[in-house]
C-alpha positions in Angstrom: 0.0 0.0 0.0 1.2 3.5 -0.8 2.4 5.6 2.2 0.3 8.4 3.4 1.4 12.0 2.9 2.4 14.2 5.8 1.3 17.8 5.8 4.0 20.4 5.7 3.5 23.2 8.2 0.2 24.9 7.5 0.6 28.6 7.0 -1.8 31.6 6.9 -3.6 32.2 3.6 -1.9 35.6 3.0 1.5 33.9 3.5 0.6 31.2 1.0 -0.5 33.8 -1.6 2.7 35.8 -1.0 4.8 32.7 -1.3 3.3 31.8 -4.7 3.6 35.3 -6.0 7.2 35.6 -5.0 8.0 32.3 -6.9 6.5 33.5 -10.2 8.0 35.8 -12.7 4.9 37.7 -14.0 6.8 39.6 -16.8 7.8 36.4 -18.6 4.8 34.3 -17.7 2.0 36.7 -18.9 2.9 38.1 -22.3 1.4 41.1 -24.0 -0.7 40.7 -27.1 -2.4 43.1 -29.6 -6.2 43.0 -30.0 -8.9 45.1 -31.6 -10.0 47.9 -29.3 -13.7 47.1 -29.8 -13.0 43.6 -28.3 -10.9 44.8 -25.4 -13.6 45.3 -22.7 -12.3 44.2 -19.3 -8.8 43.5 -20.6 -5.8 45.0 -19.0 -3.4 47.4 -20.8 0.2 46.1 -20.9 1.6 49.6 -21.7 0.5 53.2 -21.6 -1.8 54.2 -24.4 -1.4 57.6 -26.1 -3.9 59.4 -28.4 -3.3 59.2 -32.1 -5.8 61.9 -33.0 -7.3 64.9 -31.1 -11.0 64.9 -30.3 -12.6 66.8 -31.7 -10.2 67.2 -34.6 -11.7 70.5 -35.6 -13.4 73.5 -34.0 -17.1 72.5 -34.0 -20.5 74.0 -33.1 -21.8 72.9 -29.7 -25.3 74.2 -30.4 -27.7 74.7 -33.3 -27.6 78.4 -34.4 -25.4 80.8 -36.3 -21.6 81.0 -36.4 -20.3 84.6 -36.0 -17.1 86.5 -35.6 -17.5 87.5 -31.9 -16.0 91.0 -32.2 -18.6 91.9 -34.8 -21.4 91.3 -32.3 -20.2 93.6 -29.5 -22.5 96.5 -30.4 -25.6 94.4 -29.7 -27.6 95.5 -26.6 -31.0 94.8 -25.1 -33.4 97.2 -26.8 -30.8 98.0 -29.5 -30.7 94.9 -31.7 -27.9 94.2 -34.1 -28.7 92.9 -37.6 -26.4 90.1 -39.1 -26.5 89.2 -42.8 -27.1 85.4 -43.4 -24.2 83.6 -45.0 -22.1 86.7 -44.7 -21.7 88.0 -41.2 -23.5 85.0 -39.8 -23.6 81.4 -41.1 -26.2 78.8 -40.0 -24.7 75.7 -38.3 -26.0 72.6 -36.6 -24.5 70.9 -33.5 -21.3 69.1 -34.6 -20.7 71.1 -37.8 -17.2 72.4 -38.4 -16.9 76.1 -37.5 -16.7 78.2 -40.7 -13.4 79.9 -41.4 -13.0 83.2 -39.6 -15.8 82.4 -37.1 -15.1 82.0 -33.4 -18.5 81.8 -31.7 -22.0 80.4 -32.1 -25.3 82.1 -31.1 -28.0 79.7 -30.2 -31.0 79.6 -32.4 -33.2 80.4 -29.4 -31.4 83.8 -29.1 -32.0 85.2 -32.5 -34.9 86.8 -34.4 -35.1 85.6 -38.0 -35.8 88.5 -40.4 -35.6 86.5 -43.7 -32.2 87.5 -45.2 -30.9 88.6 -41.8 -31.1 87.8 -38.1 -31.3 90.2 -35.1 -29.5 89.7 -31.8 -29.8 91.7 -28.6 -26.7 90.4 -26.8 -23.1 90.1 -28.0 -21.3 86.8 -28.3 -18.0 86.2 -26.5 -15.1 84.4 -28.1 -15.5 80.6 -28.4 -19.1 80.8 -27.1 -20.8 77.4 -27.7 -17.8 76.1 -29.6 -16.0 72.8 -29.0 -12.4 73.6 -29.8 -9.8 71.2 -31.3 -8.6 68.8 -28.6 -11.2 70.0 -26.0 -11.6 66.3 -25.0 -8.5 64.6 -26.2 -5.2 66.1 -27.5 -3.1 64.0 -29.9 -0.1 62.3 -28.2 -1.5 62.7 -24.6 -1.7 59.6 -22.4 -5.2 58.2 -22.3 -4.6 55.1 -20.2 -1.7 53.9 -18.0 -0.4 50.4 -18.0 -2.3 47.8 -15.9 -5.6 49.6 -16.5 -8.7 47.5 -16.8 -10.6 48.7 -19.9 -14.2 49.8 -19.3 -17.0 50.5 -21.8 -16.3 54.2 -21.5 -12.6 53.6 -22.3 -13.6 52.0 -25.5 -15.3 55.1 -26.6 -12.3 57.3 -25.7 -9.9 55.0 -27.5 -11.8 54.9 -30.7 -12.4 58.7 -30.5 -8.6 59.1 -30.4 -8.2 57.0 -33.5 -6.8 53.9 -31.7 -8.0 50.6 -33.2 -5.4 48.2 -31.9 -4.3 48.0 -28.3 -1.7 46.0 -26.4 -3.0 44.1 -23.4 -1.9 41.3 -21.1 -2.9 37.9 -22.5 -5.8 36.3 -20.6 -4.8 33.9 -17.8 -5.3 30.3 -18.9 -6.2 27.7 -16.4 -6.5 23.9 -16.8 -8.4 21.9 -14.2 -7.6 18.2 -13.9 -10.2 16.1 -11.9 -8.7 13.1 -10.3 -10.0 9.9 -8.6 -11.1 6.4 -9.4 -14.5 7.2 -8.0 -15.1 10.3 -10.2 -17.7 10.2 -13.0 -17.7 12.8 -15.8 -20.8 15.0 -15.4 -21.1 15.3 -19.2 -22.1 11.6 -19.3 -25.1 12.3 -17.1 -24.4 9.3 -14.9 -26.4 7.9 -12.0 -23.7 7.1 -9.4 -23.5 3.8 -7.6 -22.2 3.4 -4.1 -18.6 4.6 -4.0 -19.0 6.8 -7.1 -19.2 10.6 -7.2 -20.4 12.9 -10.0 -17.5 15.3 -10.8 -18.7 18.9 -10.3 -15.8 20.9 -8.9 -14.4 21.7 -12.4 -17.7 23.5 -13.2 -17.6 25.5 -10.0 -14.0 26.5 -10.8 -15.0 27.3 -14.4 -17.8 29.7 -13.3 -15.5 31.4 -10.7 -12.7 31.6 -13.3 -15.0 33.2 -15.9 -15.9 35.8 -13.4 -12.2 36.8 -13.4 -12.0 36.7 -17.2 -9.9 33.6 -17.2 -9.8 31.1 -20.1 -10.7 27.8 -18.6 -10.3 24.3 -19.7 -11.1 21.0 -17.9 -9.8 17.6 -18.7 -11.5 14.2 -18.3 -11.0 12.7 -14.9 -7.6 11.1 -14.3 -7.5 7.8 -12.3 -5.5 7.5 -9.1 -2.1 6.6 -10.7 1.0 8.7 -10.2 2.2 8.2 -13.8 -1.2 9.2 -15.3 -1.4 12.3 -13.1 2.2 13.4 -14.0 1.5 13.0 -17.7 -1.8 15.0 -17.4 0.0 17.8 -15.6 2.9 18.0 -18.1 0.4 18.2 -21.0 -1.6 20.9 -19.2 1.5 23.0 -18.5 2.2 23.4 -22.3 -0.6 25.9 -22.7 -1.6 27.1 -19.2 -0.5 29.7 -16.7 -2.2 27.8 -13.9 -2.8 24.0 -13.6 -5.3 22.9 -10.9 -5.3 19.3 -9.8 -8.7 18.6 -8.3 -8.6 16.4 -5.2 -5.7 14.2 -4.1 -4.3 17.1 -2.1 -4.9 15.6 1.4 -3.1 12.9 3.3 -4.6 9.7 2.0 -2.6 6.9 0.5 -3.9 7.8 -3.0 -3.4 11.5 -2.7 -0.6 12.1 -5.2 -0.9 15.8 -5.8 1.9 17.1 -3.6 4.3 14.3 -4.7 3.6 15.1 -8.4 4.2 18.8 -7.9 7.5 18.1 -6.1 8.6 15.8 -9.0 7.7 18.2 -11.7 8.8 21.4 -10.0 8.9 23.0 -6.6 6.4 22.3 -3.8 5.8 25.6 -2.0 2.8 25.1 0.3 1.1 22.0 1.6 -1.7 23.1 3.8 -3.2 26.5 4.7 -4.3 27.5 8.1 -8.0 27.9 7.4 -11.0 25.5 7.6 -12.4 24.5 5.3 -9.6 24.6 2.7 -6.7 23.3 4.7 -5.5 20.7 2.1 -4.7 23.3 -0.5 -1.3 22.7 -2.2 0.7 25.3 -4.1 3.8 24.8 -6.3 5.6 25.9 -9.5 6.9 24.2 -12.6 8.2 25.9 -15.7 7.4 29.3 -14.0 3.8 28.3 -13.9 1.5 27.9 -10.9 0.5 24.4 -9.8 -2.4 24.1 -7.5 -3.8 21.1 -5.5 -7.4 21.9 -4.8 -9.2 20.0 -2.1 -11.8 17.5 -3.3 -14.5 18.6 -0.8 -16.5 21.2 -2.7 -16.6 23.9 0.0 -12.9 23.5 0.7 -12.3 23.8 -3.1 -14.3 27.1 -3.2 -12.2 28.5 -0.3 -9.0 27.5 -2.2 -10.2 29.4 -5.3 -11.6 32.5 -3.6 -9.0 33.0 -0.8 -5.8 31.7 -2.6 -6.3 31.6 -6.4 -8.3 34.8 -6.8 -5.6 37.2 -5.4 -2.9 35.3 -7.4 -5.0 35.5 -10.6 -5.7 39.2 -10.0 -2.0 39.9 -9.6 -1.1 38.0 -12.7 -3.8 39.8 -14.6 -2.8 43.3 -13.3 -6.2 43.8 -11.7 -7.1 44.7 -8.2 -8.4 41.7 -6.1 -12.2 42.0 -6.0 -13.7 42.7 -2.6 -17.1 41.6 -1.3 -19.6 44.0 0.3 -19.6 43.6 4.1 -22.3 44.1 6.7 -22.5 43.6 10.5 -24.7 40.7 11.4 -26.1 39.4 14.7 -25.7 35.6 15.1 -28.8 33.6 15.9 -26.8 30.7 17.4 -23.7 30.2 19.4 -20.9 29.0 17.1 -17.9 27.3 18.8 -14.7 27.1 16.9 -11.4 25.2 17.5 -8.6 27.7 18.3 -5.4 27.5 16.2 -6.9 27.8 12.8 -9.1 30.4 11.1 -12.6 29.1 10.3 -15.0 30.2 7.6 -18.6 29.9 8.6 -21.4 30.1 6.0 -24.5 32.1 7.1 -28.1 32.5 6.1 -28.5 36.3 6.4 -31.5 38.6 6.1 -32.8 42.0 7.3 -34.7 41.7 10.6 -35.9 45.0 12.1 -33.3 47.7 11.6 -30.3 45.4 11.3 -29.2 42.1 9.9 -29.4 38.6 11.4 -27.6 35.5 10.5 -27.9 31.8 11.2 -24.8 29.6 10.9 -25.3 26.8 8.4 -23.8 23.3 8.5 -20.1 23.4 8.5 -19.1 20.2 6.6 -16.6 20.8 3.8 -18.5 18.5 1.6 -21.8 20.3 1.8 -22.0 22.4 -1.4 -25.7 23.2 -0.7 -24.7 25.4 2.3 -23.2 27.8 -0.3 -26.4 27.8 -2.3 -28.4 28.6 0.8 -26.0 31.1 2.3 -26.0 34.9 1.7 -22.5 35.3 3.0 -19.8 34.1 5.4 -17.9 35.2 8.4 -14.3 34.4 9.4 -13.6 33.2 13.0 -10.1 34.2 13.8 -7.5 31.5 14.6 -7.2 32.7 18.2 -10.9 32.6 18.9 -12.9 29.9 20.5 -16.0 30.9 18.5 -18.9 33.4 18.4 -21.5 33.9 21.1 -25.2 34.0 20.6 -26.4 37.5 19.5 -22.8 38.6 19.0 -22.2 41.0 16.0 -19.8 39.8 13.3 -18.6 41.1 10.0 -20.1 39.1 7.1 -18.8 39.1 3.5 -21.8 38.9 1.2 -22.1 36.8 -1.9 -24.3 39.4 -3.5 -25.2 43.1 -2.8 -26.6 44.3 0.4 -29.8 45.3 -1.3 -30.7 41.6 -1.8 -31.1 41.1 1.9 -34.1 43.4 1.9 -36.0 40.6 0.0 -34.9 37.8 2.4 -37.7 36.3 4.6 -35.8 34.8 7.5 -37.3 31.7 9.1 -35.8 29.8 12.0 -37.7 26.8 13.4 -38.9 23.3 12.6 -38.3 21.7 9.3 -41.3 21.0 7.1 -41.6 20.2 3.4 -44.3 22.8 3.0 -41.7 25.5 3.5 -40.2 24.6 0.2 -43.6 25.2 -1.4 -43.9 28.5 0.3 -40.4 29.5 -0.9 -41.0 28.5 -4.5 -44.3 30.4 -4.8 -43.0 33.5 -3.0 -40.1 33.6 -5.6 -42.7 33.5 -8.4 -44.4 36.7 -7.4 -44.2 40.1 -9.0 -41.8 41.1 -6.3 -39.8 37.9 -5.6 -39.1 37.1 -1.9 -36.6 34.5 -1.0 -37.5 32.4 2.0 -34.4 31.4 3.9 -35.2 28.6 6.3 -32.9 27.4 9.0 -33.8 24.1 10.6 -33.2 24.6 14.3 -36.2 22.8 15.6 -39.3 24.3 17.2 -37.5 25.3 20.4 -34.7 26.8 18.3 -37.3 28.9 16.5 -38.7 30.3 19.7 -35.2 31.1 20.8 -34.6 33.0 17.6 -37.7 35.0 18.1 -36.7 35.8 21.6 -33.3 37.2 20.4 -35.0 38.9 17.4 -33.0 37.2 14.7 -35.9 35.8 12.7 -39.1 37.2 11.1 -41.1 34.1 12.0 -40.7 30.6 13.3 -42.3 27.3 12.4 -43.4 25.4 15.5 -45.3 22.2 16.3 -45.0 21.7 20.1 -47.6 19.6 21.8 -48.4 20.1 25.5 -49.8 16.9 27.1 -51.2 18.7 30.1 -53.4 21.1 28.2 -53.8 19.0 25.0 -53.0 22.2 23.1 -50.3 23.1 20.6 -47.7 25.8 20.9 -49.4 28.4 23.1 -48.3 26.8 26.4 -44.7 27.1 25.1 -45.1 30.6 24.0 -46.3 31.6 27.5 -43.3 29.9 29.0 -40.5 30.9 26.7 -41.8 34.2 25.0 -43.8 35.9 27.8 -42.7 39.3 26.8 -43.0 39.0 23.0 -46.4 39.8 21.4 -47.0 37.3 18.6 -49.6 36.2 16.1 -50.0 32.5 15.5 -51.1 31.4 12.0 -51.6 27.8 11.0 -49.7 26.4 8.1 -51.1 22.9 8.1 -52.1 19.9 10.2 -49.6 17.2 9.5 -49.4 13.5 9.9 -46.5 12.3 12.0 -45.5 8.6 12.1 -42.7 6.1 11.6 -41.0 6.3 8.2 -40.1 2.7 7.3 -38.7 0.9 4.2 -41.2 0.3 1.4 -43.3 -2.7 2.3 -42.5 -2.4 6.0 -40.4 -5.6 6.1 -39.9 -5.5 9.9 -43.7 -5.1 10.4 -43.2 -2.0 12.6 -46.6 -1.2 14.0 -45.9 1.7 16.3 -44.0 2.8 19.4 -44.1 -0.8 20.9 -41.9 -2.0 18.1 -39.0 -0.2 19.6 -39.2 -1.7 23.0 -36.9 -4.7 22.6 -34.0 -2.7 21.0 -33.9 -4.9 17.9 -35.2 -2.1 15.5 -32.6 0.6 14.7 -34.1 4.1 15.0 -32.9 7.5 13.7 -34.0 10.5 16.0 -34.4 14.2 15.5 -32.2 16.8 17.2 -32.9 18.0 20.8 -35.4 20.8 20.8 -37.2 19.5 17.7 -41.0 19.2 18.0 -40.8 15.8 16.5 -38.3 14.7 19.2 -40.6 16.1 21.9 -43.5 14.2 20.4 -41.5 11.0 20.3 -40.5 11.4 23.9 -44.1 11.9 24.9 -45.2 8.6 23.3 -42.2 6.8 24.7 -43.2 8.0 28.2 -46.8 6.9 27.6 -45.6 3.5 26.6 -43.2 3.4 29.6 -40.3 2.8 27.3 -37.0 4.3 28.5 -34.9 6.1 25.8 -32.0 3.8 26.6 -34.1 0.9 25.3 -34.4 2.5 21.9 -31.5 1.5 19.6 -30.3 4.7 17.9 -32.1 7.1 20.2 -28.9 9.3 20.3 -28.5 9.4 16.5 -29.8 12.7 15.4 -30.8 14.4 12.1 -32.1 17.9 11.5 -34.8 17.4 8.9 -37.5 15.0 8.0 -35.9 14.4 4.6 -32.6 13.4 6.3 -34.5 10.9 8.5 -36.2 9.5 5.4 -32.8 9.3 3.6 -31.4 7.2 6.5 -34.2 4.8 6.2 -33.9 4.6 2.4 -30.2 3.8 2.5 -30.6 1.2 5.3 -28.7 3.3 7.9 -31.8 3.0 10.1 -34.8 0.7 10.2 -37.2 3.6 11.0 -37.4 7.1 12.1 -40.2 9.5 13.2 -41.2 12.0 10.6 -43.9 13.4 8.4 -45.8 11.4 5.8 -44.7 13.9 3.0 -41.0 12.9 3.6 -41.8 9.2 3.3 -43.9 9.8 0.2 -41.1 11.9 -1.4 -38.7 8.9 -1.2 -41.3 6.2 -1.9 -41.0 4.8 1.6 -43.6 3.2 3.9 -45.3 5.1 6.7 -46.9 3.9 10.0 -49.1 6.7 11.4 -48.6 7.8 15.0 -50.3 11.2 15.5 -51.7 14.4 13.9 -50.2 17.7 15.0 -50.6 21.4 14.2 -47.8 23.2 12.5 -48.1 26.9 13.1 -46.1 30.0 12.1 -45.3 32.3 15.0 -44.9 35.9 13.9 -43.9 38.8 16.2 -46.6 41.5 16.0 -44.0 44.1 15.3 -43.3 42.5 11.9 -46.9 41.9 10.9 -46.8 45.0 8.6 -43.5 44.0 7.1 -44.1 43.7 3.3 -42.4 40.2 3.3 -44.7 39.0 6.1 -47.7 40.5 4.4 -46.8 38.5 1.2 -46.5 35.3 3.3 -49.8 35.8 5.0 -51.6 36.5 1.8 -50.1 33.3 0.4 -51.3 31.3 3.4 -54.8 32.5 2.8 -54.9 31.6 -0.8 -56.4 28.5 -2.4 -53.2 28.0 -4.3 -51.1 27.0 -1.2 -53.9 24.9 0.3 -54.1 22.9 -3.0 -50.3 22.5 -3.2 -49.9 21.4 0.4 -52.7 18.8 0.1 -51.0 17.4 -3.0 -47.9 16.7 -1.0 -49.9 14.1 1.0 -50.0 13.7 4.8 -51.4 17.2 5.4 -54.8 18.6 6.2 -55.6 22.2 5.5 -58.9 23.2 7.2 -57.0 25.7 9.4 -54.4 26.9 6.9 -54.1 30.7 6.9 -56.2 31.1 10.0 -55.2 32.9 13.2 -54.9 30.5 16.1 -56.0 31.1 19.7 -55.2 29.1 22.8 -57.3 25.9 23.3 -58.1 25.4 19.6 -56.2 22.2 19.4 -56.7 20.5 16.0 -59.8 22.6 15.4 
């Protein structure tokens, strides 16, 4: 078996970038080329550009009117008009016409009286009145653009006006991405992966990010886990690339050949950066070109591109490194972090009240969907042990701050109907994006208490009163005035494999510990419901095999059952139906939306309430299966139970 790699000393990101830049000779690596000016948008000048022609190239009229010799008009006074003879002492001109010889001013058409063969004026013209003189905008030979200037749409107009049709620019940075791994399937084949296989996607993430930096990008077919094949692929890519990226194989596994290959072909500069995710990033050089080992986990790969590659590409291109817009955000949940290494935490962010609130998303390096759900990220410093609840942090946004105005922040229990709400809200005339963080019902109440969400989805059953949610609101939100609106009555039960091969009939089936169970997280209403039924059946949690195994959504519970990781789990019928699984009913419960009264007039909440009252959402929820909608959109009061 191949020996495992050993990380070199991990170094801070800025040191890794500086090390790579110091090892590259930009002047010989990135060569100048001449291109047509009209095709030069966003390209970078490789030398100063000087005007070939003046603009305008002649004295021209700046207004419609009559060209005159200014000193002949000096006698004109208000009440003592001066007559000028057409085509002799005054000549008609339109805007842009060349100024006739001997004339040095233009009188606007609005300031003359036309007498037929002559015109009258009551005010003199001063020299160069309403005249664009030669070189007023551009003077031939003057410098228009310095070197390393990124050419804008306006620059194109100036260059062409100055008679420049070809321009020297830095060639575009060329990047080749080499996916690696025996388990990798080319996405272009549209495969359905089997166990142990993965659809290759990082190349397309890199491609999209690279195109945003005006990089010419190419991806090869996946290379199997063989040193000789990888070395050959890298050597081939080096022939026509400034940067070669090896996807995956950069960590410490026995089949991770990236660092070894870079060392064989050139110089290994960096093996490991002090940031999570992204630590396995590798940097090196060969033939005065940059070699990069990008981590295989998608979020780590993105950090590698944005934190390491982006500043290097910008430097090679002669462009400033792009910066994200930043805002201060209050955190809805305590976020511990391991000291000694900077950590990047993805956040769902939206405007709540007068400020911005953020909820940390799952932190796994393999969870690309956390990037699709996030509006930004924060950096936890290496010396920090994390971020406290309600602490304000600086967040770098993926898009402009104005997009946060249309974010509808939900924290609470997961339910499949939230996806329906989110889709329909985005289809409105003024799209609203529902950002939902699955923190359980109790987590939703905590978010409302700290004012980091606009509403919370809750389904908490109180055995003593037989009511839903209100007893918990009285206990945990006594000082918060809220409105409770029903979303649906849903069917909870045991999600089991199709056909129910173990013949699970209910809570009693878990008593002997032979059936493996997958639970919901602490604070989830489903977990509280399960504990209630265990208590009624006099079954101790320690008797339930898998009681301590937790998932955060009904769909995750269903996925565990589908894959055989668990024999059953408590969840909603809609999740079982979505994955074509069996379902053993246990109870009906009321899933309500808790909205602080102070946000009831927020336009996003108004849109949500209007949707809840519509027939459209009732029909869509019913079609999911496992829901009843007689109370949907209605304001709930204590004691209403299931209606």
